[in-house]
MIDOSE-1310 file (N, C-alpha, C; in nm, 2 decimals, decimal comma, always signed):
residues 264
mvrk	+1,05/+3,51/-5,44/+0,97/+3,56/-5,33/+0,83/+3,59/-5,38; +0,73/+3,54/-5,31/+0,59/+3,56/-5,35/+0,54/+3,70/-5,32; +0,49/+3,76/-5,43/+0,43/+3,89/-5,41/+0,30/+3,89/-5,33; +0,28/+3,99/-5,25/+0,16/+3,99/-5,17/+0,07/+4,12/-5,20
dcei	+0,06/+4,14/-5,33/-0,01/+4,26/-5,37/-0,14/+4,23/-5,45; -0,19/+4,11/-5,43/-0,31/+4,08/-5,51/-0,43/+4,16/-5,45; -0,52/+4,20/-5,54/-0,64/+4,27/-5,50/-0,76/+4,18/-5,50; -0,77/+4,09/-5,59/-0,89/+4,01/-5,62/-0,85/+3,86/-5,61
giig	-0,94/+3,78/-5,54/-0,92/+3,64/-5,54/-1,03/+3,57/-5,61; -1,00/+3,47/-5,69/-1,11/+3,39/-5,76/-1,10/+3,25/-5,70; -1,21/+3,20/-5,65/-1,22/+3,07/-5,61/-1,30/+2,99/-5,71; -1,23/+2,90/-5,78/-1,29/+2,82/-5,88/-1,37/+2,70/-5,82
gsgi	-1,50/+2,69/-5,86/-1,57/+2,57/-5,81/-1,57/+2,46/-5,91; -1,67/+2,38/-5,91/-1,68/+2,26/-6,00/-1,67/+2,31/-6,14; -1,57/+2,25/-6,21/-1,56/+2,28/-6,35/-1,47/+2,40/-6,38; -1,44/+2,49/-6,28/-1,36/+2,61/-6,30/-1,22/+2,58/-6,24
ydpt	-1,13/+2,53/-6,32/-1,00/+2,50/-6,27/-0,89/+2,58/-6,34; -0,92/+2,65/-6,44/-0,81/+2,70/-6,53/-0,78/+2,85/-6,50; -0,66/+2,88/-6,45/-0,62/+3,02/-6,42/-0,55/+3,08/-6,54; -0,55/+3,02/-6,66/-0,47/+3,07/-6,77/-0,51/+3,20/-6,83
mled	-0,62/+3,26/-6,78/-0,66/+3,40/-6,82/-0,56/+3,50/-6,76; -0,48/+3,45/-6,66/-0,38/+3,54/-6,60/-0,25/+3,54/-6,68; -0,18/+3,66/-6,67/-0,05/+3,67/-6,73/+0,06/+3,67/-6,62; +0,18/+3,63/-6,66/+0,29/+3,62/-6,56/+0,25/+3,54/-6,44
iqet	+0,20/+3,42/-6,46/+0,15/+3,34/-6,35/+0,27/+3,28/-6,27; +0,25/+3,29/-6,14/+0,34/+3,23/-6,04/+0,26/+3,14/-5,95; +0,30/+3,02/-5,94/+0,23/+2,92/-5,85/+0,30/+2,90/-5,72; +0,22/+2,90/-5,61/+0,27/+2,90/-5,48/+0,21/+2,79/-5,40
kayt	+0,29/+2,71/-5,33/+0,24/+2,61/-5,23/+0,23/+2,68/-5,10; +0,10/+2,68/-5,04/+0,08/+2,76/-4,92/+0,06/+2,67/-4,80; +0,12/+2,71/-4,69/+0,10/+2,64/-4,56/+0,04/+2,75/-4,46; -0,05/+2,71/-4,39/-0,12/+2,80/-4,30/-0,14/+2,74/-4,16
pygr	-0,18/+2,82/-4,06/-0,22/+2,76/-3,93/-0,33/+2,66/-3,94; -0,40/+2,65/-4,06/-0,51/+2,56/-4,08/-0,48/+2,45/-4,18; -0,35/+2,43/-4,20/-0,31/+2,32/-4,29/-0,29/+2,38/-4,43; -0,28/+2,29/-4,53/-0,25/+2,32/-4,67/-0,38/+2,37/-4,74
tsdl	-0,36/+2,44/-4,85/-0,48/+2,48/-4,93/-0,52/+2,37/-5,02; -0,63/+2,39/-5,09/-0,69/+2,28/-5,18/-0,59/+2,25/-5,29; -0,51/+2,35/-5,33/-0,42/+2,33/-5,45/-0,32/+2,44/-5,44; -0,23/+2,44/-5,54/-0,14/+2,56/-5,55/-0,22/+2,68/-5,58
vstg	-0,17/+2,79/-5,53/-0,24/+2,92/-5,56/-0,17/+2,99/-5,67; -0,24/+3,03/-5,78/-0,18/+3,09/-5,89/-0,21/+3,24/-5,88; -0,10/+3,32/-5,89/-0,11/+3,47/-5,89/-0,06/+3,52/-6,02; -0,12/+3,63/-6,06/-0,08/+3,69/-6,19/-0,15/+3,82/-6,22
nfrg	-0,13/+3,87/-6,34/-0,19/+4,00/-6,38/-0,31/+3,97/-6,48; -0,41/+4,06/-6,47/-0,52/+4,05/-6,56/-0,57/+4,19/-6,58; -0,54/+4,25/-6,70/-0,59/+4,38/-6,74/-0,56/+4,49/-6,63; -0,44/+4,48/-6,59/-0,40/+4,59/-6,49/-0,43/+4,56/-6,35
rrva	-0,49/+4,44/-6,32/-0,53/+4,40/-6,18/-0,45/+4,28/-6,14; -0,41/+4,28/-6,01/-0,34/+4,16/-5,96/-0,44/+4,06/-5,90; -0,44/+3,94/-5,95/-0,54/+3,84/-5,92/-0,48/+3,71/-5,86; -0,54/+3,65/-5,76/-0,50/+3,52/-5,71/-0,61/+3,42/-5,74
fisr	-0,57/+3,30/-5,79/-0,67/+3,20/-5,82/-0,64/+3,07/-5,75; -0,75/+3,01/-5,69/-0,74/+2,88/-5,63/-0,86/+2,79/-5,66; -0,83/+2,67/-5,69/-0,94/+2,57/-5,72/-0,99/+2,51/-5,59; -1,11/+2,53/-5,56/-1,17/+2,48/-5,43/-1,16/+2,33/-5,41
hgrr	-1,18/+2,26/-5,52/-1,17/+2,11/-5,50/-1,04/+2,05/-5,55; -0,94/+2,13/-5,59/-0,82/+2,09/-5,65/-0,84/+2,07/-5,80; -0,73/+2,09/-5,87/-0,75/+2,09/-6,02/-0,79/+1,96/-6,08; -0,78/+1,85/-6,00/-0,83/+1,72/-6,05/-0,97/+1,69/-5,98
hqip	-1,03/+1,79/-5,92/-1,15/+1,77/-5,85/-1,15/+1,65/-5,75; -1,04/+1,64/-5,67/-1,02/+1,53/-5,58/-1,07/+1,55/-5,44; -1,11/+1,68/-5,41/-1,15/+1,70/-5,27/-1,30/+1,72/-5,26; -1,37/+1,64/-5,19/-1,52/+1,65/-5,18/-1,56/+1,77/-5,10
phlv	-1,68/+1,82/-5,11/-1,72/+1,95/-5,05/-1,70/+1,95/-4,90; -1,72/+1,84/-4,83/-1,72/+1,85/-4,68/-1,57/+1,84/-4,63; -1,48/+1,82/-4,72/-1,34/+1,82/-4,68/-1,25/+1,93/-4,74; -1,31/+2,02/-4,80/-1,24/+2,14/-4,86/-1,18/+2,22/-4,74
pyra	-1,05/+2,25/-4,75/-0,99/+2,33/-4,64/-1,02/+2,48/-4,65; -1,14/+2,51/-4,62/-1,19/+2,65/-4,64/-1,11/+2,75/-4,57; -1,08/+2,72/-4,44/-1,00/+2,82/-4,36/-0,87/+2,84/-4,42; -0,80/+2,74/-4,46/-0,67/+2,76/-4,52/-0,67/+2,84/-4,65
nlwt	-0,77/+2,81/-4,74/-0,79/+2,88/-4,86/-0,81/+3,03/-4,84; -0,90/+3,06/-4,76/-0,93/+3,21/-4,74/-0,82/+3,28/-4,67; -0,76/+3,21/-4,57/-0,64/+3,27/-4,50/-0,53/+3,30/-4,60; -0,50/+3,21/-4,69/-0,39/+3,23/-4,79/-0,43/+3,35/-4,88
lkel	-0,55/+3,36/-4,92/-0,58/+3,47/-5,01/-0,57/+3,60/-4,94; -0,61/+3,61/-4,81/-0,59/+3,73/-4,73/-0,44/+3,76/-4,72; -0,36/+3,66/-4,69/-0,21/+3,68/-4,68/-0,15/+3,74/-4,81; -0,21/+3,70/-4,92/-0,16/+3,75/-5,05/-0,21/+3,89/-5,08
gvqr	-0,28/+3,95/-4,99/-0,33/+4,09/-5,01/-0,47/+4,11/-5,06; -0,53/+3,99/-5,09/-0,67/+4,00/-5,15/-0,77/+4,07/-5,06; -0,85/+4,15/-5,12/-0,96/+4,22/-5,04/-1,10/+4,18/-5,10; -1,10/+4,13/-5,22/-1,23/+4,09/-5,29/-1,22/+3,94/-5,33
ivaa	-1,33/+3,87/-5,30/-1,34/+3,73/-5,34/-1,45/+3,71/-5,44; -1,42/+3,65/-5,55/-1,52/+3,61/-5,65/-1,53/+3,46/-5,65; -1,64/+3,40/-5,61/-1,65/+3,26/-5,59/-1,75/+3,20/-5,69; -1,70/+3,10/-5,76/-1,79/+3,03/-5,85/-1,84/+2,90/-5,79
savg	-1,96/+2,86/-5,82/-2,01/+2,73/-5,77/-2,12/+2,68/-5,86; -2,14/+2,55/-5,86/-2,24/+2,48/-5,93/-2,36/+2,45/-5,83; -2,48/+2,47/-5,88/-2,60/+2,45/-5,79/-2,71/+2,39/-5,86; -2,80/+2,33/-5,78/-2,92/+2,27/-5,84/-3,03/+2,37/-5,81
slre	-3,14/+2,37/-5,90/-3,25/+2,47/-5,88/-3,36/+2,41/-5,80; -3,42/+2,49/-5,72/-3,54/+2,45/-5,64/-3,66/+2,53/-5,69; -3,65/+2,60/-5,81/-3,76/+2,67/-5,87/-3,77/+2,65/-6,01; -3,89/+2,64/-6,06/-3,91/+2,61/-6,20/-3,85/+2,72/-6,29
dyrp	-3,86/+2,85/-6,24/-3,81/+2,96/-6,33/-3,67/+2,99/-6,31; -3,60/+2,92/-6,23/-3,45/+2,92/-6,22/-3,40/+2,80/-6,30; -3,36/+2,83/-6,42/-3,34/+2,72/-6,52/-3,20/+2,68/-6,53; -3,17/+2,55/-6,56/-3,03/+2,50/-6,59/-2,97/+2,59/-6,70
gefv	-2,85/+2,63/-6,68/-2,78/+2,71/-6,78/-2,78/+2,86/-6,74; -2,86/+2,89/-6,64/-2,87/+3,03/-6,59/-2,78/+3,05/-6,47; -2,75/+3,18/-6,44/-2,67/+3,22/-6,33/-2,75/+3,28/-6,22; -2,70/+3,27/-6,10/-2,76/+3,34/-5,98/-2,66/+3,41/-5,90
vidq	-2,68/+3,54/-5,88/-2,59/+3,62/-5,79/-2,65/+3,61/-5,65; -2,60/+3,52/-5,57/-2,66/+3,49/-5,44/-2,66/+3,61/-5,34; -2,77/+3,62/-5,27/-2,78/+3,73/-5,17/-2,81/+3,68/-5,03; -2,85/+3,55/-5,01/-2,88/+3,49/-4,88/-2,84/+3,34/-4,88
fidr	-2,82/+3,29/-4,76/-2,79/+3,15/-4,75/-2,86/+3,09/-4,63; -2,88/+2,96/-4,63/-2,92/+2,88/-4,51/-2,82/+2,77/-4,50; -2,76/+2,75/-4,38/-2,66/+2,65/-4,35/-2,72/+2,52/-4,30; -2,69/+2,41/-4,37/-2,74/+2,28/-4,33/-2,61/+2,19/-4,32
tkwr	-2,50/+2,24/-4,30/-2,38/+2,16/-4,29/-2,35/+2,12/-4,15; -2,25/+2,04/-4,12/-2,21/+2,00/-3,99/-2,06/+1,97/-3,99; -2,00/+1,99/-3,87/-1,86/+1,95/-3,85/-1,76/+2,02/-3,94; -1,79/+2,13/-3,99/-1,70/+2,20/-4,07/-1,63/+2,31/-3,99
gdty	-1,51/+2,34/-4,01/-1,44/+2,45/-3,94/-1,49/+2,58/-4,00; -1,58/+2,65/-3,92/-1,65/+2,76/-3,98/-1,62/+2,89/-3,91; -1,51/+2,90/-3,83/-1,47/+3,02/-3,77/-1,32/+3,02/-3,75; -1,26/+3,14/-3,74/-1,12/+3,15/-3,70/-1,11/+3,18/-3,55
yegg	-1,22/+3,19/-3,48/-1,22/+3,23/-3,34/-1,26/+3,11/-3,26; -1,17/+3,03/-3,21/-1,20/+2,91/-3,14/-1,14/+2,91/-3,00; -1,11/+3,03/-2,95/-1,06/+3,04/-2,81/-0,97/+3,16/-2,80; -0,97/+3,22/-2,68/-0,89/+3,34/-2,66/-0,96/+3,47/-2,69
qvch	-1,05/+3,47/-2,79/-1,13/+3,58/-2,82/-1,26/+3,53/-2,88; -1,37/+3,60/-2,85/-1,50/+3,56/-2,91/-1,54/+3,65/-3,01; -1,59/+3,60/-3,12/-1,64/+3,69/-3,24/-1,78/+3,64/-3,28; -1,87/+3,74/-3,27/-2,00/+3,71/-3,32/-2,02/+3,79/-3,45
ista	-1,98/+3,74/-3,56/-1,98/+3,81/-3,69/-2,12/+3,82/-3,74; -2,16/+3,94/-3,79/-2,29/+3,95/-3,85/-2,29/+3,90/-3,99; -2,39/+3,81/-4,02/-2,41/+3,76/-4,15/-2,56/+3,79/-4,20; -2,61/+3,90/-4,14/-2,75/+3,94/-4,18/-2,75/+3,96/-4,34
dpfc	-2,66/+4,03/-4,39/-2,64/+4,05/-4,53/-2,50/+4,01/-4,57; -2,48/+3,88/-4,60/-2,34/+3,82/-4,60/-2,26/+3,85/-4,72; -2,32/+3,90/-4,83/-2,25/+3,92/-4,95/-2,22/+4,07/-4,98; -2,11/+4,10/-5,04/-2,07/+4,24/-5,07/-2,17/+4,30/-5,17
pelr	-2,24/+4,41/-5,13/-2,33/+4,47/-5,22/-2,27/+4,54/-5,34; -2,15/+4,59/-5,32/-2,08/+4,65/-5,44/-2,03/+4,55/-5,54; -1,98/+4,43/-5,50/-1,94/+4,33/-5,59/-2,06/+4,27/-5,66; -2,17/+4,25/-5,58/-2,29/+4,19/-5,64/-2,35/+4,28/-5,75
etfi	-2,35/+4,41/-5,73/-2,40/+4,50/-5,83/-2,31/+4,51/-5,95; -2,18/+4,50/-5,93/-2,09/+4,50/-6,04/-2,11/+4,38/-6,13; -2,13/+4,27/-6,07/-2,15/+4,14/-6,15/-2,28/+4,14/-6,22; -2,38/+4,19/-6,15/-2,52/+4,19/-6,21/-2,52/+4,28/-6,33
ssak	-2,46/+4,40/-6,32/-2,45/+4,50/-6,43/-2,38/+4,44/-6,55; -2,27/+4,37/-6,53/-2,19/+4,31/-6,64/-2,27/+4,20/-6,70; -2,34/+4,11/-6,63/-2,42/+4,01/-6,68/-2,53/+4,06/-6,77; -2,59/+4,17/-6,73/-2,70/+4,24/-6,82/-2,64/+4,28/-6,95
llgi	-2,52/+4,35/-6,94/-2,46/+4,40/-7,06/-2,42/+4,29/-7,16; -2,38/+4,17/-7,10/-2,34/+4,06/-7,18/-2,45/+3,98/-7,23; -2,57/+4,00/-7,18/-2,69/+3,92/-7,22/-2,69/+3,78/-7,16; -2,62/+3,76/-7,05/-2,61/+3,63/-6,98/-2,73/+3,62/-6,89
pthe	-2,82/+3,52/-6,91/-2,93/+3,50/-6,82/-2,89/+3,49/-6,67; -2,92/+3,58/-6,59/-2,88/+3,59/-6,45/-2,99/+3,64/-6,36; -3,01/+3,57/-6,25/-3,10/+3,61/-6,15/-3,03/+3,70/-6,05; -3,09/+3,81/-6,02/-3,02/+3,91/-5,93/-3,02/+3,87/-5,78
tgty	-3,11/+3,79/-5,74/-3,12/+3,74/-5,60/-3,14/+3,59/-5,60; -3,10/+3,53/-5,49/-3,12/+3,39/-5,47/-3,08/+3,35/-5,33; -3,16/+3,27/-5,27/-3,12/+3,21/-5,14/-3,07/+3,07/-5,17; -2,95/+3,04/-5,11/-2,87/+2,92/-5,14/-2,88/+2,83/-5,01
vcih	-2,93/+2,71/-5,01/-2,92/+2,62/-4,90/-2,80/+2,54/-4,92; -2,71/+2,54/-4,82/-2,58/+2,47/-4,83/-2,60/+2,34/-4,75; -2,60/+2,22/-4,82/-2,60/+2,09/-4,75/-2,46/+2,04/-4,74; -2,45/+1,94/-4,65/-2,32/+1,89/-4,61/-2,25/+1,82/-4,72
gprf	-2,33/+1,73/-4,79/-2,26/+1,65/-4,90/-2,18/+1,54/-4,83; -2,12/+1,45/-4,92/-2,11/+1,46/-5,06/-2,24/+1,41/-5,13; -2,33/+1,35/-5,06/-2,45/+1,29/-5,12/-2,54/+1,40/-5,17; -2,62/+1,37/-5,27/-2,73/+1,47/-5,30/-2,85/+1,45/-5,21
stra	-2,95/+1,53/-5,22/-3,06/+1,53/-5,13/-3,16/+1,42/-5,16; -3,23/+1,38/-5,06/-3,35/+1,29/-5,08/-3,46/+1,38/-5,14; -3,56/+1,31/-5,20/-3,68/+1,39/-5,25/-3,75/+1,46/-5,13; -3,75/+1,40/-5,02/-3,82/+1,47/-4,90/-3,74/+1,59/-4,86
esrl	-3,61/+1,58/-4,86/-3,53/+1,70/-4,82/-3,55/+1,81/-4,93; -3,54/+1,77/-5,05/-3,55/+1,87/-5,16/-3,69/+1,94/-5,16; -3,79/+1,87/-5,13/-3,93/+1,93/-5,12/-3,94/+2,02/-5,00; -3,87/+1,98/-4,89/-3,87/+2,06/-4,77/-3,80/+2,20/-4,80
fksw	-3,68/+2,19/-4,86/-3,61/+2,32/-4,89/-3,69/+2,40/-4,99; -3,76/+2,34/-5,08/-3,84/+2,42/-5,18/-3,96/+2,49/-5,10; -4,01/+2,42/-5,01/-4,13/+2,47/-4,93/-4,08/+2,59/-4,85; -3,95/+2,60/-4,81/-3,90/+2,71/-4,74/-3,88/+2,83/-4,82
gvdv	-3,90/+2,82/-4,95/-3,88/+2,94/-5,04/-3,73/+2,95/-5,08; -3,65/+2,84/-5,07/-3,51/+2,85/-5,11/-3,51/+2,84/-5,26; -3,41/+2,90/-5,32/-3,40/+2,91/-5,47/-3,30/+2,80/-5,53; -3,19/+2,79/-5,46/-3,09/+2,69/-5,52/-3,02/+2,61/-5,41
igmt	-2,96/+2,50/-5,44/-2,90/+2,41/-5,34/-2,76/+2,38/-5,39; -2,67/+2,38/-5,29/-2,53/+2,34/-5,32/-2,46/+2,29/-5,20; -2,33/+2,27/-5,21/-2,25/+2,21/-5,10/-2,13/+2,29/-5,05; -2,10/+2,41/-5,11/-1,97/+2,47/-5,08/-1,98/+2,61/-5,03
lfpe	-2,09/+2,68/-5,03/-2,10/+2,82/-5,00/-2,06/+2,84/-4,85; -2,10/+2,76/-4,77/-2,07/+2,77/-4,62/-1,97/+2,66/-4,58; -1,86/+2,70/-4,51/-1,84/+2,82/-4,44/-1,77/+2,93/-4,51; -1,74/+2,91/-4,64/-1,66/+3,00/-4,72/-1,70/+3,15/-4,70
vala	-1,83/+3,18/-4,71/-1,88/+3,31/-4,71/-1,86/+3,37/-4,57; -1,88/+3,29/-4,46/-1,87/+3,34/-4,33/-1,72/+3,37/-4,29; -1,63/+3,28/-4,34/-1,49/+3,30/-4,31/-1,44/+3,43/-4,38; -1,49/+3,45/-4,50/-1,45/+3,57/-4,57/-1,50/+3,70/-4,49
rele	-1,61/+3,69/-4,43/-1,66/+3,80/-4,35/-1,57/+3,82/-4,23; -1,53/+3,71/-4,16/-1,44/+3,72/-4,04/-1,31/+3,79/-4,08; -1,27/+3,77/-4,21/-1,14/+3,82/-4,25/-1,16/+3,96/-4,31; -1,28/+4,01/-4,31/-1,32/+4,14/-4,36/-1,29/+4,15/-4,51
lcyv	-1,32/+4,04/-4,58/-1,31/+4,04/-4,73/-1,44/+4,06/-4,79; -1,45/+4,13/-4,90/-1,57/+4,13/-4,98/-1,59/+4,00/-5,05; -1,71/+3,95/-5,06/-1,73/+3,82/-5,12/-1,86/+3,82/-5,20; -1,85/+3,77/-5,33/-1,96/+3,75/-5,41/-1,97/+3,60/-5,46
svam	-2,09/+3,55/-5,46/-2,10/+3,41/-5,51/-2,18/+3,41/-5,64; -2,11/+3,37/-5,75/-2,18/+3,36/-5,88/-2,21/+3,21/-5,90; -2,33/+3,17/-5,89/-2,37/+3,03/-5,89/-2,42/+3,00/-6,03; -2,38/+2,88/-6,08/-2,42/+2,83/-6,21/-2,52/+2,72/-6,19
itdy	-2,64/+2,73/-6,24/-2,74/+2,63/-6,23/-2,71/+2,52/-6,33; -2,70/+2,40/-6,28/-2,67/+2,28/-6,36/-2,78/+2,19/-6,38; -2,88/+2,19/-6,30/-2,99/+2,09/-6,30/-3,10/+2,14/-6,21; -3,22/+2,07/-6,22/-3,33/+2,08/-6,12/-3,30/+1,98/-6,02
dvwa	-3,31/+2,02/-5,89/-3,30/+1,92/-5,79/-3,41/+1,82/-5,79; -3,40/+1,72/-5,70/-3,49/+1,60/-5,72/-3,64/+1,63/-5,68; -3,67/+1,75/-5,63/-3,82/+1,78/-5,62/-3,89/+1,77/-5,75; -3,81/+1,78/-5,86/-3,87/+1,78/-5,99/-3,90/+1,64/-6,05
ekpv	-3,89/+1,54/-5,96/-3,92/+1,40/-5,99/-3,82/+1,34/-6,09; -3,70/+1,40/-6,10/-3,60/+1,34/-6,18/-3,47/+1,33/-6,11; -3,42/+1,21/-6,09/-3,29/+1,20/-6,01/-3,18/+1,29/-6,07; -3,10/+1,35/-5,98/-2,98/+1,43/-6,03/-2,88/+1,33/-6,10
stee	-2,85/+1,37/-6,22/-2,75/+1,29/-6,30/-2,62/+1,37/-6,31; -2,51/+1,30/-6,27/-2,38/+1,36/-6,29/-2,35/+1,39/-6,44; -2,40/+1,31/-6,53/-2,38/+1,33/-6,67/-2,45/+1,46/-6,71; -2,57/+1,48/-6,67/-2,65/+1,60/-6,70/-2,58/+1,72/-6,65
ilkt	-2,53/+1,71/-6,52/-2,47/+1,83/-6,46/-2,34/+1,87/-6,54; -2,26/+1,77/-6,58/-2,14/+1,80/-6,65/-2,17/+1,86/-6,79; -2,27/+1,82/-6,85/-2,31/+1,87/-6,98/-2,35/+2,01/-6,97; -2,44/+2,04/-6,88/-2,48/+2,18/-6,86/-2,36/+2,27/-6,82
magn	-2,28/+2,22/-6,73/-2,16/+2,29/-6,68/-2,07/+2,34/-6,79; -2,05/+2,25/-6,89/-1,96/+2,28/-7,00/-2,00/+2,42/-7,07; -2,13/+2,44/-7,09/-2,18/+2,56/-7,15/-2,17/+2,68/-7,05; -2,19/+2,65/-6,92/-2,18/+2,76/-6,82/-2,04/+2,81/-6,80
ienf	-1,94/+2,72/-6,82/-1,81/+2,76/-6,79/-1,76/+2,87/-6,88; -1,80/+2,86/-7,01/-1,77/+2,97/-7,11/-1,83/+3,10/-7,07; -1,96/+3,09/-7,03/-2,03/+3,22/-6,99/-1,97/+3,27/-6,86; -1,92/+3,19/-6,77/-1,86/+3,23/-6,65/-1,73/+3,31/-6,68
khlv	-1,65/+3,25/-6,77/-1,52/+3,31/-6,81/-1,55/+3,45/-6,88; -1,65/+3,46/-6,96/-1,69/+3,59/-7,02/-1,73/+3,69/-6,92; -1,81/+3,64/-6,82/-1,85/+3,73/-6,72/-1,74/+3,78/-6,63; -1,65/+3,69/-6,59/-1,54/+3,73/-6,50/-1,44/+3,82/-6,58
tdti	-1,41/+3,79/-6,70/-1,31/+3,87/-6,78/-1,37/+4,01/-6,80; -1,50/+4,02/-6,82/-1,56/+4,15/-6,84/-1,57/+4,23/-6,71; -1,59/+4,16/-6,60/-1,62/+4,23/-6,47/-1,50/+4,27/-6,39; -1,39/+4,19/-6,40/-1,27/+4,22/-6,31/-1,22/+4,36/-6,33
pkip	-1,20/+4,41/-6,46/-1,15/+4,55/-6,47/-1,25/+4,65/-6,42; -1,38/+4,62/-6,40/-1,47/+4,72/-6,35/-1,49/+4,72/-6,20; -1,43/+4,63/-6,13/-1,43/+4,63/-5,99/-1,36/+4,75/-5,93; -1,43/+4,83/-5,85/-1,36/+4,95/-5,80/-1,24/+4,92/-5,72
rtrh	-1,13/+5,00/-5,74/-1,01/+4,97/-5,67/-1,02/+5,01/-5,52; -1,11/+5,11/-5,49/-1,13/+5,14/-5,36/-1,27/+5,09/-5,31; -1,27/+5,03/-5,20/-1,40/+4,97/-5,15/-1,49/+5,08/-5,09; -1,61/+5,07/-5,13/-1,71/+5,17/-5,08/-1,82/+5,10/-5,00
cecg	-1,79/+4,97/-4,96/-1,89/+4,89/-4,88/-1,84/+4,89/-4,74; -1,91/+4,82/-4,66/-1,87/+4,81/-4,51/-1,80/+4,67/-4,48; -1,77/+4,59/-4,59/-1,71/+4,46/-4,56/-1,58/+4,47/-4,49; -1,50/+4,58/-4,52/-1,37/+4,60/-4,46/-1,37/+4,63/-4,31
salr	-1,49/+4,66/-4,25/-1,50/+4,69/-4,11/-1,60/+4,59/-4,04; -1,61/+4,47/-4,09/-1,70/+4,37/-4,04/-1,67/+4,34/-3,89; -1,55/+4,35/-3,85/-1,52/+4,31/-3,71/-1,54/+4,42/-3,61; -1,58/+4,54/-3,66/-1,58/+4,66/-3,57/-1,67/+4,63/-3,44
nalv	-1,78/+4,57/-3,46/-1,87/+4,55/-3,35/-1,89/+4,40/-3,32; -1,80/+4,32/-3,37/-1,82/+4,17/-3,36/-1,73/+4,10/-3,25; -1,63/+4,17/-3,21/-1,54/+4,11/-3,11/-1,58/+4,14/-2,97; -1,57/+4,03/-2,89/-1,61/+4,05/-2,74/-1,48/+4,06/-2,66
């Protein structure tokens, strides 16, 4: 029988596929009203906390960003008891001072995706969820504090423009986003963060900068991204293993009551 007492969910992004930090791992194949999840869900113990892990793209990175079953993934984590989501992602930089190899704890996003299932409310009841401040302030502060203590170069704020993918941006698009004051660009933050809010889950996005986007007059290279990512993965593991035990067991944010004034 699958235990449903997990507190924390980790969504592994590009390059983050390994749940072996957990002890007493149990793998579960999940079926939901929204289809199957991206991969088996691994649950286990980590320093006294119950954690669930899922690879967003599948452990062989076989699912492109626009086809990730976001609703199924978040639904399953909620069913397992998860209240806090820690999401990893790889991003390109739209700023000179946001350098490859550094991290960003995202605080805002701009959605440029299309045709993605981005709500659980598609009839019967209307929900206007607030995403004015879409990320959990308590989780953000916990990760920022840990990054400082570990000496990991981390930006405390960042606006993420989420493009549809799977293609990278044109130079014109990249320059446009940069002119908007956007900090980083990626393909997976939305609708994940909005779905988490509809489920009243806390959500933090720890973004790993892998390259400068093409505004910098250099085409995005998959080889370059993978090379930078290799170093970032170790830092991400250090950050997560240091931070998870520090996450408060009781939520002091308002994420758990996000639906209070959202349902019509």
